[in-house]
C-alpha positions as CSV (number, residue, x, y, z in Angstrom):
1,M,-9.4,-0.1,10.4
2,R,-12.1,1.7,10.2
3,T,-13.6,0.2,6.6
4,E,-17.0,1.2,7.1
5,E,-15.9,4.8,6.2
6,Y,-14.1,3.5,3.2
7,K,-17.5,3.9,0.6
8,I,-16.4,2.3,-2.6
9,M,-18.1,3.3,-5.8
10,T,-19.8,1.1,-8.4
11,I,-17.5,0.5,-11.3
12,N,-19.6,1.9,-13.7
13,Q,-18.8,5.2,-12.8
14,F,-15.4,5.8,-15.3
15,A,-13.1,8.4,-14.9
16,D,-13.9,11.6,-17.0
17,Y,-11.7,13.1,-19.3
18,T,-13.9,16.1,-20.3
19,S,-12.9,19.2,-19.6
20,K,-14.2,22.3,-17.5
21,T,-14.2,25.8,-18.2
22,Y,-14.3,28.5,-15.6
23,N,-13.5,32.6,-15.7
24,Y,-11.0,33.7,-13.1
25,S,-13.4,36.9,-12.9
26,N,-16.1,35.0,-11.9
27,R,-14.2,33.8,-8.8
28,L,-15.6,34.0,-5.7
29,G,-12.0,34.8,-4.1
30,N,-8.3,33.0,-3.8
31,L,-7.3,30.3,-1.8
32,T,-3.8,31.2,-0.3
33,A,-1.4,28.1,0.3
34,E,1.3,29.4,2.0
35,A,4.4,26.7,0.7
36,V,6.5,25.9,3.9
37,G,9.5,23.5,2.3
38,V,12.6,23.9,0.4
39,I,10.2,25.5,-2.5
40,K,8.6,28.5,-0.5
41,G,5.9,31.4,-1.4
42,E,2.5,31.7,-2.0
43,K,-0.2,30.1,-4.2
44,H,-3.3,31.3,-4.9
45,F,-6.0,29.2,-6.2
46,P,-9.5,30.5,-7.7
47,V,-12.2,29.5,-6.1
48,F,-15.3,29.1,-7.9
49,A,-19.2,28.3,-6.7
50,D,-19.7,24.7,-4.8
51,R,-16.3,25.0,-3.3
52,I,-14.6,24.2,-6.4
53,I,-10.9,24.9,-6.4
54,F,-9.1,25.9,-9.9
55,K,-5.9,24.1,-9.6
56,P,-3.4,25.3,-12.5
57,L,-0.2,23.9,-14.0
58,T,2.7,25.5,-13.2
59,K,5.1,26.8,-15.7
60,S,8.1,26.9,-13.0
61,K,7.0,22.9,-11.2
62,P,9.5,20.5,-12.7
63,L,8.6,18.3,-15.3
64,S,5.3,19.7,-15.5
65,T,3.4,18.7,-18.7
66,P,-0.5,17.9,-19.2
67,L,-0.2,14.4,-18.5
68,F,0.3,15.7,-14.5
69,A,-3.6,17.1,-14.7
70,Y,-4.8,13.6,-16.6
71,A,-2.5,12.0,-13.5
72,E,-5.0,13.7,-10.9
73,V,-8.4,12.6,-13.1
74,F,-6.6,8.8,-13.2
75,W,-5.3,8.4,-10.2
76,S,-8.3,10.2,-7.6
77,W,-11.1,8.1,-9.7
78,V,-8.6,4.8,-8.9
79,I,-8.3,6.0,-5.4
80,N,-12.3,6.5,-5.3
81,T,-13.4,3.4,-6.8
82,Y,-11.0,0.8,-5.3
83,F,-9.6,2.0,-2.0
84,M,-11.1,5.2,-0.2
85,P,-12.6,8.1,-0.3
86,V,-11.0,10.9,-2.4
87,P,-11.8,14.2,-4.4
88,Q,-12.4,13.9,-7.6
89,Y,-10.4,15.9,-9.9
90,R,-11.8,17.4,-13.5
91,L,-9.7,18.5,-16.4
92,A,-10.3,22.3,-16.4
93,F,-9.3,26.2,-18.1
94,C,-9.7,29.4,-16.1
95,E,-9.8,31.9,-18.5
96,G,-7.6,34.9,-17.6
97,Y,-5.7,33.4,-15.1
98,E,-2.7,33.0,-17.3
99,A,-3.0,36.8,-17.8
100,E,-3.0,37.4,-14.3
101,T,-0.2,35.2,-12.6
102,G,1.8,34.9,-15.5
103,K,4.1,32.4,-14.0
104,N,0.4,29.3,-14.3
105,Y,-1.0,27.9,-17.7
106,D,-4.6,28.8,-17.7
107,Y,-5.4,25.3,-17.8
108,G,-4.8,22.8,-14.7
109,T,-7.6,21.1,-13.1
110,A,-10.6,21.5,-10.3
111,V,-11.6,19.9,-7.3
112,P,-13.9,19.7,-5.0
113,F,-12.4,20.9,-0.8
114,A,-11.1,18.7,0.8
115,Y,-13.0,19.4,3.7
116,G,-15.8,21.3,5.2
117,E,-17.2,24.3,5.9
118,G,-15.7,26.0,9.4
119,E,-12.7,23.4,9.3
120,Q,-9.2,23.6,7.9
121,L,-6.2,21.6,7.4
122,M,-2.9,21.4,9.2
123,N,-0.2,19.2,7.3
124,L,2.8,17.3,9.1
125,L,5.2,19.6,8.4
126,E,2.8,22.4,10.5
127,F,2.1,19.7,12.9
128,F,5.3,18.6,13.7
129,R,7.0,22.0,13.8
130,K,3.9,22.5,16.7
131,Y,4.2,19.8,19.1
132,P,8.1,18.5,17.8
133,D,8.8,15.1,18.6
134,E,11.8,13.4,19.7
135,N,11.3,10.0,17.1
136,V,10.6,12.8,13.8
137,K,13.5,14.8,12.7
138,I,11.5,17.4,11.4
139,D,14.3,19.6,10.7
140,D,16.0,17.2,8.2
141,Y,12.7,17.2,6.5
142,L,13.2,18.8,2.4
143,N,10.6,18.7,-0.2
144,Y,11.4,17.7,-3.1
145,C,10.4,16.3,-7.0
146,Q,11.4,13.2,-7.8
147,M,11.7,12.0,-4.4
148,F,10.3,9.2,-2.2
149,Y,9.5,9.4,1.1
150,D,10.3,7.3,4.4
151,Y,7.0,7.6,6.8
152,T,8.5,5.0,9.3
153,E,9.1,7.5,11.8
154,I,6.3,9.4,11.8
155,L,4.0,6.4,12.1
156,E,7.0,5.9,15.1
157,S,5.4,9.2,16.2
158,T,4.2,9.4,20.4
159,Y,0.6,10.9,18.5
160,F,0.5,8.3,15.9
161,Q,1.2,5.3,18.5
162,T,-1.5,6.6,20.9
163,H,-4.1,7.5,18.2
164,Q,-4.3,4.1,16.4
165,D,-7.6,4.9,13.4
166,L,-5.2,7.7,12.4
167,A,-2.5,5.8,12.2
168,E,-4.1,3.2,10.4
169,E,-5.7,5.6,8.1
170,L,-2.1,7.0,7.3
171,A,-0.9,3.5,6.7
172,M,-3.4,3.3,3.9
173,Q,-2.9,6.0,1.9
174,I,0.8,5.5,1.8
175,L,0.1,2.0,0.7
176,V,-1.7,3.7,-1.6
177,S,0.6,6.2,-2.4
178,V,3.4,3.5,-3.5
179,L,1.0,1.9,-5.6
180,K,0.4,5.2,-7.7
181,G,4.3,5.8,-8.1
182,D,3.9,9.2,-5.9
183,Q,7.1,11.1,-6.7
184,N,6.5,14.1,-4.5
185,Y,4.2,12.4,-1.3
186,H,5.9,14.9,0.9
187,Y,4.6,15.7,4.4
188,E,3.1,19.0,3.1
189,N,0.7,16.4,1.1
190,I,-0.5,14.8,4.2
191,A,-2.7,16.6,6.8
192,F,-5.3,16.3,9.2
193,V,-8.7,18.0,9.0
194,C,-9.0,20.4,12.1
195,N,-11.6,22.3,13.4
196,E,-11.5,26.0,13.9
197,S,-10.1,25.8,17.2
198,G,-7.4,23.6,16.0
199,E,-8.3,20.1,17.0
200,I,-7.6,17.4,15.0
201,L,-11.0,15.9,13.7
202,R,-9.5,12.8,11.4
203,M,-6.9,12.5,8.6
204,A,-7.5,14.4,5.2
205,P,-8.0,12.6,2.2
206,M,-5.5,12.0,-0.5
207,I,-5.0,14.4,-2.6
208,D,-2.2,15.8,-5.2
209,H,-1.8,13.0,-7.8
210,E,0.7,14.9,-10.5
211,F,3.8,13.4,-9.6
212,S,2.8,9.7,-10.5
213,T,5.9,8.1,-11.9
214,Y,3.8,6.6,-15.1
215,F,2.5,9.8,-16.4
216,M,5.5,12.0,-15.5
217,F,7.7,11.5,-19.2
218,P,5.5,11.4,-22.2
219,D,7.9,13.0,-24.6
220,S,10.8,10.3,-23.6
221,M,11.0,7.0,-23.2
222,G,14.3,6.5,-21.5
223,Q,13.6,9.3,-18.8
224,H,10.5,7.4,-18.3
225,M,12.2,3.8,-18.0
226,Y,15.0,5.4,-15.3
227,W,12.3,6.2,-13.0
228,F,10.6,3.6,-13.5
229,G,13.4,1.6,-12.2
230,E,13.9,4.1,-9.6
231,L,10.4,3.1,-8.0
232,E,10.7,-0.8,-8.7
233,R,13.9,-0.3,-7.0
234,S,12.2,1.4,-3.5
235,I,9.8,-1.2,-3.2
236,E,12.2,-3.7,-4.0
237,G,14.9,-1.9,-1.4
238,R,17.7,-3.2,-3.2
239,E,21.4,-2.0,-1.0
240,I,22.7,0.7,-2.2
241,R,26.3,0.6,-4.4
242,A,29.0,2.9,-2.8
243,D,29.1,4.9,-6.4
244,E,25.5,4.4,-7.2
245,Y,24.9,8.3,-7.3
246,D,28.0,9.9,-7.6
247,W,26.3,11.7,-10.9
248,L,24.6,14.0,-8.6
249,V,27.3,16.6,-7.9
250,N,25.2,18.2,-5.6
251,E,26.0,16.3,-2.1
252,T,22.9,17.1,-0.4
253,E,20.5,15.9,-3.2
254,R,22.9,12.9,-3.4
255,H,22.1,11.6,0.1
256,M,18.3,12.4,-0.9
257,M,18.3,9.9,-3.5
258,E,20.1,7.3,-1.8
259,K,17.1,7.6,0.8
260,S,14.6,7.4,-1.5
261,A,16.1,4.4,-3.1
262,T,15.0,2.3,-0.3
263,C,12.7,3.9,1.7
264,L,9.4,2.1,-0.4
265,H,10.5,-1.3,1.1
266,K,10.8,0.3,4.7
267,N,7.6,1.5,4.8
268,L,5.9,-1.7,3.0
269,V,7.6,-3.8,5.2
270,Y,6.7,-1.4,8.6
271,I,2.7,-1.5,7.9
272,R,2.7,-5.4,7.0
273,E,4.8,-6.0,10.1
274,H,3.1,-3.4,12.6
275,Y,-0.4,-3.2,10.8
276,P,-1.1,-6.1,9.1
277,L,-5.1,-5.6,9.1
278,V,-4.0,-2.5,7.2
279,A,-2.2,-4.8,4.8
280,E,-4.8,-7.3,4.5
281,E,-7.8,-5.0,3.7
282,F,-5.2,-2.6,1.1
283,L,-4.4,-5.8,-0.8
284,R,-7.8,-7.7,-0.9
285,K,-8.8,-4.3,-2.5
286,L,-5.1,-4.5,-4.4
287,S,-6.7,-7.4,-5.9
288,R,-9.8,-6.3,-7.3
289,F,-8.3,-3.5,-8.9
290,E,-5.7,-5.5,-10.5
291,N,-8.6,-7.9,-11.2
292,D,-10.3,-5.4,-13.2
293,L,-7.1,-3.9,-15.2
294,I,-6.4,-7.6,-16.5
295,E,-10.5,-8.4,-17.5
296,H,-11.3,-4.6,-18.3
297,K,-8.4,-2.6,-19.0
298,E,-10.6,-0.3,-21.8
299,W,-12.1,0.9,-18.2
300,F,-8.5,2.6,-17.2
301,A,-7.8,3.9,-20.7
302,V,-6.9,7.5,-20.8
303,K,-8.8,9.9,-22.9
304,K,-7.3,13.1,-25.1
305,S,-10.0,15.3,-23.6
306,P,-11.2,17.9,-27.1
307,G,-9.3,21.4,-26.7
308,Y,-7.0,19.9,-23.7
309,P,-3.3,20.5,-24.8
310,D,-2.0,17.5,-25.9
311,H,1.5,18.2,-26.4
312,A,4.5,17.5,-23.7
313,N,8.3,18.9,-22.9
314,S,9.4,17.9,-19.4
315,D,12.1,20.0,-19.7
316,A,10.1,22.8,-20.2
317,W,9.5,24.0,-16.6
318,M,13.0,25.0,-16.9
319,I,12.4,28.3,-18.8
320,G,9.4,29.4,-15.9
321,K,12.0,28.1,-12.9
322,A,14.5,31.0,-14.3
323,R,11.9,33.8,-15.1
324,Y,9.6,33.2,-12.3
325,K,11.8,31.3,-9.4
326,D,15.8,32.9,-10.4
327,H,14.5,36.2,-11.9
328,D,17.4,35.1,-14.9
329,E,15.6,36.7,-18.4
330,V,19.1,36.0,-19.7
331,K,19.1,32.5,-18.5
332,A,15.4,32.5,-19.4
333,A,15.7,33.2,-23.0
334,N,18.8,31.2,-23.3
335,Y,16.4,27.9,-22.2
336,E,13.5,29.0,-24.5
337,V,16.0,28.4,-27.7
338,K,17.0,25.3,-25.9
339,Y,13.2,23.6,-24.4
340,G,10.8,26.4,-26.1
341,G,8.1,25.2,-28.5
342,P,4.8,23.1,-28.2
343,G,6.7,19.7,-27.2
344,K,5.8,16.1,-28.6
345,K,2.6,14.9,-29.0
346,I,1.0,12.6,-26.9
347,K,0.8,9.2,-28.0
348,F,-2.3,7.8,-25.7
349,D,-2.5,4.6,-26.8
350,T,1.3,4.1,-26.4
351,L,0.5,5.7,-22.9
352,N,-2.7,3.0,-21.9
353,S,-0.4,0.5,-22.9
354,L,2.3,1.4,-21.0
355,L,0.1,2.7,-18.2
356,I,-1.3,-1.0,-17.6
357,Y,1.7,-3.0,-17.8
358,D,3.8,-1.0,-15.4
359,V,0.8,-0.6,-13.0
360,R,0.3,-4.2,-13.1
361,K,4.0,-4.7,-12.5
362,I,4.2,-2.5,-9.2
363,I,1.0,-4.3,-8.4
364,Q,3.0,-7.5,-8.0
365,Q,6.2,-5.9,-6.5
366,I,3.8,-4.9,-3.7
367,K,2.1,-8.4,-3.6
368,Q,5.8,-9.6,-3.1
369,V,6.7,-7.2,-0.4
370,E,3.6,-7.4,1.6
371,R,2.6,-11.0,2.0
372,G,6.0,-11.6,0.7
373,S,6.7,-13.9,-2.8
374,V,9.4,-15.9,-0.7
375,Y,8.4,-15.1,3.0
376,M,10.8,-16.9,5.6
377,S,10.5,-16.4,9.0
378,V,9.9,-18.3,12.9
379,E,6.5,-19.4,13.6
380,V,6.1,-19.3,17.3
381,E,2.6,-20.8,17.5
382,I,0.4,-22.8,20.1
383,K,-2.8,-24.7,19.3
384,L,-5.3,-25.9,21.6
385,K,-8.7,-28.0,22.1
386,I,-11.9,-25.5,22.8
387,E,-15.2,-26.8,23.6
388,D,-17.4,-23.4,23.2
389,P,-15.7,-20.6,20.4
390,E,-18.2,-18.6,20.7
391,Q,-17.4,-17.6,24.3
392,L,-13.8,-18.1,23.4
393,I,-14.2,-15.3,20.6
394,E,-15.9,-12.9,23.0
395,K,-12.6,-13.1,25.4
396,L,-10.5,-12.5,22.8
397,E,-12.4,-9.6,21.5
398,G,-12.5,-8.2,25.4
399,L,-8.8,-8.3,25.2
400,G,-8.9,-6.3,22.2
401,F,-8.1,-8.6,19.4
402,I,-9.8,-7.5,16.6
403,K,-11.8,-9.5,14.3
404,G,-10.7,-10.3,10.4
405,E,-11.9,-12.2,7.8
406,Q,-13.5,-15.6,7.4
407,L,-11.4,-17.9,5.2
408,L,-12.4,-21.8,4.0
409,E,-8.9,-23.3,3.5
410,S,-7.9,-26.7,2.1
411,D,-4.9,-27.8,2.7
412,T,-2.9,-30.4,0.7
413,Y,0.2,-31.9,2.5
414,F,3.0,-33.6,0.6
415,T,5.7,-36.1,1.4
416,S,8.2,-38.7,-0.9
417,E,10.2,-41.5,-0.6
418,N,13.5,-40.0,-0.1
419,H,12.4,-37.5,1.8
420,D,9.4,-38.2,4.6
421,F,8.5,-35.1,6.3
422,V,6.2,-36.7,9.0
423,K,9.2,-38.3,10.3
424,L,11.6,-35.6,9.9
425,G,8.8,-33.3,11.8
426,E,8.4,-31.5,8.5
427,A,5.8,-30.2,6.6
428,L,5.0,-29.2,3.1
429,R,1.8,-28.3,1.6
430,V,-0.5,-26.5,-0.9
431,R,-2.8,-24.3,0.9
432,Q,-5.9,-23.1,-1.1
433,I,-7.7,-20.0,0.3
434,R,-11.5,-18.6,-0.2
435,N,-12.3,-15.6,1.0
436,V,-16.1,-16.3,2.5
437,D,-16.9,-12.6,2.4
438,T,-15.4,-12.1,-0.6
439,D,-14.8,-15.2,-2.8
440,E,-11.7,-14.4,-3.8
441,I,-9.2,-17.5,-3.9
442,S,-5.6,-17.4,-3.3
443,A,-3.2,-20.3,-2.6
444,V,0.8,-20.7,-1.6
445,I,3.1,-23.7,-0.9
446,T,4.1,-23.5,2.3
447,Y,7.1,-25.2,4.1
448,K,7.9,-25.7,7.4
449,G,10.5,-26.9,9.5
450,K,11.6,-28.8,12.7
451,K,9.9,-27.7,15.7
452,L,12.7,-25.2,17.6
453,D,11.5,-26.2,21.1
454,D,9.5,-28.7,23.4
455,R,6.9,-26.2,24.6
456,S,5.1,-24.9,21.7
457,M,5.3,-25.3,17.7
458,A,7.6,-22.9,17.3
459,R,9.2,-23.5,13.5
460,E,11.3,-22.1,10.7
461,E,8.4,-21.2,7.9
462,L,9.0,-20.4,4.1
463,E,6.1,-19.8,1.9
464,L,5.6,-18.8,-1.8
465,E,2.7,-17.2,-3.3
466,I,1.2,-19.0,-6.0
467,P,-1.6,-18.2,-8.9
468,D,-3.0,-21.6,-8.5
469,A,-3.4,-23.9,-6.2
470,E,-3.8,-26.8,-8.7
471,V,-0.6,-25.7,-10.6
472,G,1.5,-26.4,-7.1
473,K,0.1,-29.5,-6.8
474,T,1.2,-30.5,-10.1
475,L,4.4,-29.1,-10.2
476,L,5.2,-31.2,-6.6
477,Q,3.4,-34.1,-8.3
478,R,6.0,-33.8,-11.5
479,I,9.2,-33.5,-9.2
480,G,8.1,-36.8,-7.4
481,F,5.9,-35.9,-4.3
482,Y,2.8,-37.4,-3.5
483,S,-0.1,-36.1,-1.2
484,V,-1.9,-37.7,1.6
485,P,-5.5,-36.7,2.6
486,V,-6.6,-33.2,2.3
487,L,-6.8,-31.4,5.2
488,E,-10.3,-28.9,5.6
489,K,-11.3,-26.2,8.0
490,K,-13.3,-23.0,8.5
491,R,-10.9,-20.4,10.3
492,W,-11.8,-17.1,11.4
493,Y,-8.9,-14.5,12.0
494,F,-8.5,-12.2,14.9
495,R,-5.5,-10.0,15.6
496,R,-4.2,-7.4,18.3
497,N,-0.7,-5.8,17.2
498,E,1.6,-8.7,16.0
499,M,-0.3,-11.3,17.1
500,T,-2.7,-13.4,14.9
501,A,-5.5,-15.8,17.2
502,C,-7.3,-18.5,14.1
503,V,-10.5,-20.1,15.8
504,D,-10.9,-23.0,13.5
505,Q,-13.6,-25.5,13.0
506,V,-11.6,-28.6,11.2
507,T,-13.7,-31.1,9.2
508,G,-13.5,-34.4,11.3
509,L,-11.4,-33.1,14.5
510,G,-13.5,-29.9,16.1
511,D,-13.0,-26.8,17.3
512,Y,-9.3,-25.3,17.8
513,L,-7.8,-22.1,18.8
514,E,-4.3,-21.2,17.3
515,L,-2.0,-18.0,18.4
516,E,0.5,-17.3,16.6
517,I,2.9,-14.4,16.6
518,M,5.9,-14.4,13.2
519,V,9.7,-13.0,14.3
520,E,12.3,-12.7,11.9
521,T,14.9,-14.0,14.0
522,E,15.6,-17.5,16.1
523,A,16.5,-14.5,19.0
524,E,13.1,-13.0,19.5
525,R,11.5,-16.6,19.8
526,E,11.1,-17.1,23.5
527,G,9.8,-13.4,24.0
528,A,7.5,-14.1,21.7
529,L,6.5,-17.4,23.4
530,Q,6.2,-15.3,26.5
531,R,3.7,-13.1,25.3
532,I,2.0,-15.9,23.7
533,E,1.9,-17.4,27.0
534,N,0.3,-14.7,28.4
535,V,-2.5,-14.1,26.7
536,L,-3.1,-17.9,26.9
537,V,-3.8,-17.4,30.7
538,S,-5.8,-14.3,30.5
539,L,-8.2,-16.8,28.4
540,G,-8.3,-19.1,31.1
541,Y,-6.0,-21.8,30.0
542,S,-2.4,-22.6,30.4
543,M,0.5,-24.2,28.0
544,K,-0.4,-27.6,29.4
545,D,-3.8,-27.4,27.7
546,T,-1.9,-27.2,24.2
547,T,-1.1,-29.6,22.0
548,R,2.2,-30.1,20.1
549,H,0.4,-31.9,17.3
550,S,-0.4,-30.7,14.0
551,Y,-3.7,-30.9,12.4
552,L,-2.5,-33.4,10.0
553,S,-1.1,-35.6,12.6
554,M,-4.0,-35.2,14.6
555,L,-6.2,-36.4,12.1
556,T,-3.5,-39.1,10.6
557,N,-3.5,-41.1,13.7
558,Q,-7.5,-40.8,14.0
559,T,-8.0,-42.6,10.9
560,C,-5.2,-45.4,12.1
561,A,-7.0,-45.9,15.2
562,M,-10.1,-46.2,13.4
563,E,-8.8,-48.4,11.2
564,V,-7.1,-50.4,14.0
565,A,-10.7,-51.0,15.9
566,H,-12.6,-51.7,12.7
567,E,-10.4,-54.7,12.0
568,H,-10.3,-55.8,15.5
569,Y,-14.1,-55.8,14.7
570,I,-14.1,-57.8,11.9
């Protein structure tokens, strides 16, 4: 992940909810964008000085209310502040624009171009139609509002498989899209920046944040709760009941919703497994965002802009659809009677309370999937003593391992009179982790089962994230477990694809290397062990150099030996 490109702003720069006014007659020109998905047609966005685009709210766009514009301002600021550089949206008016176009309001947002002079965009739909890929069923693509999109096949495409840096940038964008509950994060909203000859230069920054679940129904709490539930359900990935979406009469829409219902979970798991460094970086940034949401919720308050529309009717778009898309004035007139009028006044205090609550809830869900609130797997691991950590690190990097974070880990192991983990060859521990670079502290409870073979340290692992290490220790002690001496180590993480290398400096034991692959099933264990052995040989070692003893058992045995020697001396 090219983290050096992600320049984070200081937090004292808050979202700006004041509005900017332009005049359509003063535009430098119109940016013409051809919508090539299901919703077809040309969009003419006025362009003003300093490469500023006016993006109007549209009368025929589903669920369109003034909060669409507020969502653009809120999320562009949050993403730019905590995750990655993106163009900053402003609330804006464009006088004369509604009179000119009819189907658009003269209010919306203003945003700088997402690319520079002499550059152009190529979205994913355009790319895969130009360069077909057998892994991407691009003809099945549909641009549909209120739908989540499965990006696993995009990441499996030949292009992203062979362009790791771009794939990592896309993976980060996908994770952020899940956070903001984007129900319209389709292939036309993700693009490459190209030069004039069409050569791909980089991924374009994220744009178009309006379909954020948290902002979509300011006039209907029932609708909000339903669609927020759909967001939660897609992240969780619960199985679909056979009749769950039978209320959708249109068969195509029903199949789309069935796919949408679990795809965010698929995206999260895929990124966790195939792009672990991206997932970890995202979680670090997410933790900072979450902490500020808790400690400084006033920073995130959406503020009413003076003069900007403050009433909402999320059904009014049906009038515009009938008039401007269906060209049916009779239907439009009927909808005017039913959905016309100013709508409900937006209660910003209610919006802010609900926004903070909902976002924090989704953060917890994402963390559970990405880290594993309870994550069971098979840990395939070898361990060996090393003499020169610096030389070994050079060899790892020469093999393509990427250096990650440096952590200080404090492990407290537990046992009991009724369940002797040491004798059984199992382990139960509470681990406190401090990131040396960020000073962030986290904690997990881990259970490790018996070793599954006589060559490695492969075993079943069950891990639970906890809010505080002391809480975990106290809980175990209260139910009859007692601790053994604490094991402390400094650990440097390195990763290559699914393999993790840890260079450890263990207090009282010295320097060690661990090579580890996590697999989902026992059947995958032997193949993973072979891949680890191949790396081991490339480093100049063999399986004969490894040990099957845990750090705890080595430290315990060393302590016992010292005690025996001391007694003999006395």
